Wavefront OBJ file of the C-alpha trace (Angstrom):
o trace
v -80.615 -67.828 101.835
v -79.261 -70.292 98.937
v -78.370 -67.104 96.822
v -76.484 -65.933 99.780
v -74.425 -68.979 99.854
v -73.761 -69.563 96.338
v -72.775 -65.755 96.107
v -70.042 -66.195 98.925
v -68.848 -69.323 97.684
v -68.592 -67.891 93.756
v -66.597 -64.964 95.635
v -64.492 -67.028 97.399
v -63.454 -68.937 94.395
v -62.837 -65.938 92.194
v -60.465 -64.520 95.199
v -58.955 -67.639 95.133
v -58.287 -67.656 91.389
v -57.059 -64.230 91.159
v -54.710 -64.946 94.200
v -53.454 -68.158 92.322
v -53.071 -66.073 88.855
v -51.365 -63.212 90.562
v -48.906 -65.415 92.325
v -47.934 -67.299 89.199
v -47.510 -63.937 87.441
v -45.270 -62.907 90.190
v -43.325 -65.986 90.827
v -42.408 -66.443 87.146
v -41.925 -62.680 86.501
v -38.605 -61.677 84.557
v -36.855 -58.253 84.629
v -34.957 -56.935 81.686
v -31.416 -56.176 82.130
v -28.758 -54.204 80.045
v -25.614 -56.075 79.705
v -23.264 -53.034 80.406
v -22.771 -51.025 77.236
v -22.803 -53.890 74.722
v -26.419 -53.146 73.603
v -27.304 -56.807 74.522
v -30.180 -57.459 76.988
v -31.527 -60.344 78.817
v -34.596 -61.178 81.027
v -33.913 -62.969 84.166
v -35.758 -64.097 87.158
v -33.391 -63.150 89.608
v -30.775 -60.182 89.578
v -27.778 -60.785 88.302
v -24.930 -58.733 89.286
v -22.576 -58.563 86.012
v -18.980 -58.765 86.294
v -16.726 -57.812 83.214
v -13.292 -58.850 82.347
v -11.315 -59.572 79.037
v -10.449 -63.272 77.579
v -6.986 -63.856 76.080
v -7.545 -62.422 72.737
v -8.544 -59.168 74.778
v -12.264 -59.592 74.052
v -14.530 -58.131 76.694
v -16.338 -60.579 78.739
v -19.337 -59.862 80.425
v -20.621 -62.427 83.178
v -23.572 -62.792 85.360
v -25.207 -65.354 87.519
v -28.052 -65.836 90.275
v -30.290 -68.006 91.725
v -34.025 -68.459 92.048
v -36.175 -71.311 93.471
v -32.864 -73.775 93.112
v -32.092 -73.098 89.700
v -28.903 -71.241 88.782
v -29.131 -68.855 85.683
v -26.306 -67.302 84.115
v -24.831 -65.639 80.920
v -21.636 -64.862 79.096
v -21.629 -62.188 76.546
v -18.649 -61.683 74.642
v -17.892 -58.778 72.560
v -15.357 -59.810 69.604
v -12.738 -57.167 69.070
v -12.356 -58.652 65.604
v -15.972 -59.437 64.305
v -16.328 -62.675 62.158
v -18.339 -62.119 58.988
v -18.624 -65.896 57.995
v -21.630 -67.199 60.399
v -20.064 -70.701 60.442
v -16.776 -69.632 61.480
v -18.392 -67.531 64.349
v -20.285 -70.605 65.494
v -17.156 -72.229 65.695
v -15.726 -69.448 67.774
v -18.880 -69.841 69.963
v -18.113 -73.612 70.510
v -14.596 -72.863 71.150
v -15.730 -70.463 74.469
v -18.533 -73.323 75.171
v -15.574 -76.204 75.452
v -13.820 -74.088 77.544
v -16.895 -73.571 80.188
v -17.303 -77.463 80.131
v -13.958 -77.774 81.892
v -14.596 -74.680 83.753
v -17.614 -76.276 85.308
v -16.718 -79.576 85.717
v -18.680 -81.065 83.040
v -18.949 -85.004 83.126
v -21.525 -85.840 80.401
v -22.851 -83.670 77.354
v -25.799 -84.824 74.997
v -24.244 -83.211 72.121
v -24.755 -79.639 70.260
v -28.394 -79.374 68.446
v -27.513 -76.700 65.992
v -29.411 -74.429 63.436
v -31.037 -72.010 65.771
v -31.725 -68.548 65.004
v -32.235 -65.769 67.415
v -35.722 -63.917 67.215
v -35.760 -65.772 63.706
v -32.958 -63.605 62.317
v -30.857 -65.296 59.319
v -27.967 -63.288 60.665
v -27.508 -65.380 63.654
v -26.575 -68.630 64.520
v -27.458 -70.481 67.460
v -26.938 -74.108 69.542
v -28.230 -75.969 72.585
v -26.834 -78.608 74.794
v -27.707 -80.605 77.919
v -25.097 -81.469 80.127
v -24.386 -82.992 83.783
v -21.553 -81.849 86.153
v -19.733 -83.742 88.833
v -21.822 -82.778 91.605
v -25.170 -84.386 89.630
v -26.390 -81.214 88.340
v -28.567 -80.960 85.186
v -27.590 -78.036 82.797
v -29.185 -76.604 79.650
v -27.426 -74.274 77.938
v -28.011 -72.113 74.770
v -25.698 -69.846 72.788
v -25.888 -67.286 69.714
v -23.832 -65.374 67.956
v -23.822 -62.710 64.804
v -20.479 -62.682 64.612
v -19.990 -59.648 66.625
v -21.163 -60.789 70.084
v -21.364 -64.155 71.397
v -24.212 -64.682 73.907
v -23.995 -68.018 76.174
v -27.085 -68.594 78.637
v -27.118 -71.517 80.959
v -29.256 -72.781 83.803
v -28.571 -75.470 86.113
v -29.982 -77.525 89.010
v -30.001 -80.873 90.966
v -33.465 -80.884 90.056
v -35.077 -81.483 86.860
v -35.036 -78.073 84.778
v -38.572 -76.535 83.945
v -38.155 -76.494 80.143
v -40.677 -73.962 79.500
v -39.125 -71.375 82.257
v -35.609 -71.915 81.149
v -36.576 -71.645 77.463
v -38.097 -68.082 78.227
v -35.247 -67.022 79.755
v -32.820 -68.316 76.928
v -35.161 -66.851 74.263
v -35.514 -63.350 76.075
v -31.565 -62.478 74.910
v -31.155 -59.715 72.572
v -28.580 -58.694 70.509
v -27.880 -54.984 69.590
v -30.695 -53.494 67.734
v -33.216 -56.269 68.225
v -36.420 -55.864 69.969
l 1 2 3 4 5 6 7 8 9 10 11 12 13 14 15 16 17 18 19 20 21 22 23 24 25 26 27 28 29 30 31 32 33 34 35 36 37 38 39 40 41 42 43 44 45 46 47 48 49 50 51 52 53 54 55 56 57 58 59 60 61 62 63 64 65 66 67 68 69 70 71 72 73 74 75 76 77 78 79 80 81 82 83 84 85 86 87 88 89 90 91 92 93 94 95 96 97 98 99 100 101 102 103 104 105 106 107 108 109 110 111 112 113 114 115 116 117 118 119 120 121 122 123 124 125 126 127 128 129 130 131 132 133 134 135 136 137 138 139 140 141 142 143 144 145 146 147 148 149 150 151 152 153 154 155 156 157 158 159 160 161 162 163 164 165 166 167 168 169 170 171 172 173 174 175 176 177 178 179 180
C-alpha cells in the first residue's frame, strides 16, 4: 500500500515538474526573424511587424516593436549606403542614431554609454549598452552593434524592472550578415 502511495506521489511530482519545465520553455521561447533583405536576423519573444523607411542620408532603416509580458522589445536596423571602414567612426555614427532616439522616446535620464562590446566576439564589430528612463517612468536598456556597414540598435523597456537575463538573451541574438 505504501509503495502504491509513493509511486502515485512520485508520478504527480514528475508530472508537475515536467509541466513547469515545459511552461518555462514556451514562455521564454524566442523565434528567429529575418530583417527584410539585410542579411540580419534577431530572435524575439513576440512577433514584430517590420517597417521600412529611409533616413535623411537615404540609408534604408528597418524598425520593429512588439510587447510580451509587459516588456516592449524593439529594433532599428540601418543599412549604411556608404560603409564606414574605421570602426571608431562607425561607432560614432551609431551613437548619432541613438542620440536621435533619445529625443524621439522622451528619455529624461541616462546612465551613460558602456563601450567595448563585440557582437559574437567578432573583432570587426563594435557595440555599446546604456540604461535610460523616460518621461513615463519606463525603465530602458539598449544595446547597439555595428560593423561599419550595418547598425543594429536593440532596446527593451517596461514600467517594471527589466529581467536582465531575458533582455540580454534578446540583445545577444542579433546577427549581422554572414554570422551564425
